[in-house]
N, C-alpha and C positions, 0 to 999 in steps of 0.2 A: 248416527250413520248407519241407514244397517239396510248396503247395498247388496245384502245376501235375500233378500224377501225376494223368491221367485217368482211371485204378482206385479210385476214391476220392469217386465220385458214386454214390446212391441204391441204396449198398449192401441197403438192405435191401428196395427196390424188384425191384434185380439180382437177390435169390434168391430172389424167394416168386414172378419169373420166369423164373427157370434154374428154380426148382420144378415149377409147372407146364409148362414146356415140353417135360421129362424124364418128364412121365408122357406128353405128348400126343406125345414121341418114341418112347419106349418102346407105348406103343400101337400106333402105327400098326408099329412093327420087329413086334412081335408077331400082328401081323394080315400083314403083308406073310414074315412064315415060314410061319404058320399055311396060308398060300395054295398053296404048294408041296410037295409030296411028301417024305419024306426025305433021301435020296438025292439031291436035283435037289439042297433048301438047299447039303449040305453038297460041289458041288464047282460052281457055278451062283452063287450068291447071293456079287455082291459090295454089300458094305456099308465107308465109311466114315466118320470120328472127329474133325470140328473142333472147337479148344478155343477158342470166340472172344476169350476174354478177352486168350492169346496173340499170336490176331493185333491183336488190337486197343493191345493194348504192343508187340510185336516187330518189324511190319512195317514197310517200309520209310514207307509211307503212314501210318502212327501217328507214327510218328517224328516228321518231316516237319507232323505236326497239332501235337504234341508244343511245338515248336519256336516254331510257327510264335500257336498260344495265351499259349507266353513275352514270343515279341516284343512279343504283343497284350497283355500282361496285368500285364507287369514295374514300369512306367514306375509305373501304380497303385497295384501295390505296395508300390515303393519308397518313391511319397509316406504309402500312410496307415502305413504300418512307422514312418515318419518323423514323422506327424504325432501317432499316439501316445509315439512316445517324445517330443516337447514334453508334451505334455499330461504323461505321468510325472511328466516334471522339475519342470511347474507344476505338480502338485499335492503334489511331496515339498518341493518350497520355500515351498507355502504351508504345508507340514504346520510347515517348519522355524521364519516367522514369525507363523503365528497366534497364539501369544503373546502378542506387541507391536500386534497389530495392536488397531486400535478395534471393537468386535461389532457394527459398523454395515456396515463395511471387510471385519472376513473374511466376513460375511454374502452380501458383495456378489462378494465372490473364487469364495467359495464356488458360488455359484449362475450365474460367469460358468462355468467348470471345471464342473458340469454339462452347463452348454447346449454346449458343447465338445465334451463329455462323448458327451452324445445325438447331433450331430451329424453326430464318428467312428464310434459304431457304424451310425450309420441309410447311412451314405459307406460300411463297412464291409460290414453286407444288400445295401446295391444293389451295389458289386462282387464278393460271394458269387453273388449270383443272374445278375449280366452275365456271370459265368466258366463258372457252370451252365450259364445258355443257349449260350454256345459251342460247352460239350465234346458237349456235346449237337448240338448243331447237326453237328460237326465228326465225332460216333463216326455220326449216320447216314451219314453220304455215304460212310465206313470203311466202317460195313455193308452198305450197297450196293455197293462197289466189289469188297468178301469176296465179296457172294449170287455177282454176275456172276464171276466165276476160280469160287467151287467153283461153278458149273453150267457152267462151260467144261472147269473138272476133267471134273464130271459125264460130259457128252454124250461129251467124247475118251476117256474111263478103261473109261466103258461099267460106270459103278457102279450100285447095283440099287439102293443105298440111301444118303442120305448123313447123317447124325446131326450135328445144332449143338451138341443139351448134350445127357449123357448121364453116370450113376452111377459109371462103372466102364471101365475101356478098355483094349482093348489094343498094345501098339506095333505088331503089324502092321494094326490099321485108320485109325493116327493119323494122320493127311492131314498135318495145320497145318503143316509144315511145306512138303508142295509150297502149299499155299496161300497163303501166308509167299512165297517166291522170286514164283510167279507175280503179287503181285502190285509186290513190286519190279521186274520185270519192263517192265509192262501200266503204272503209274505212276497221277500223281489221273486224272481226266478232264479236259479243257480247259473250260476258265470264258469 
């Protein structure tokens, strides 16, 4: 059970956002390409591509964030797992002894288990919401760091266009490794 993997959240939203970003970036690329003559395009246009998901998983700050979140939430995750195990054991025990209990006692214990299950479900929802919020906060910080690194590469290496989301990309324009390396050398910003 890997609840700490950062890419597991908001898959549908991310897919929609990526599709929209691809459309926008392809439109921008088409506009840039249409503004220059054909011969100049082939010789002078320098395009780069960054795989945002690889940056979010493979960069040093991403790994640091994952370890930080794991440390922050692992205790609560363990406690919830233990509570779930205790609740399952209590339910199994009640199932075993239920035939021997008076109807009123059986009903009371079932209500108690139901209430415990509701409380546990509420705690699990709160945990998931807290975890998702922290992931989003940390991801926003990482995206900001990545943007700064990409902008620096853009200026230093005189790129005309750097895309962050694309449908198909050749290895000649993929600068993701450069961005990951730049993030590893700059480190997280001081707070």
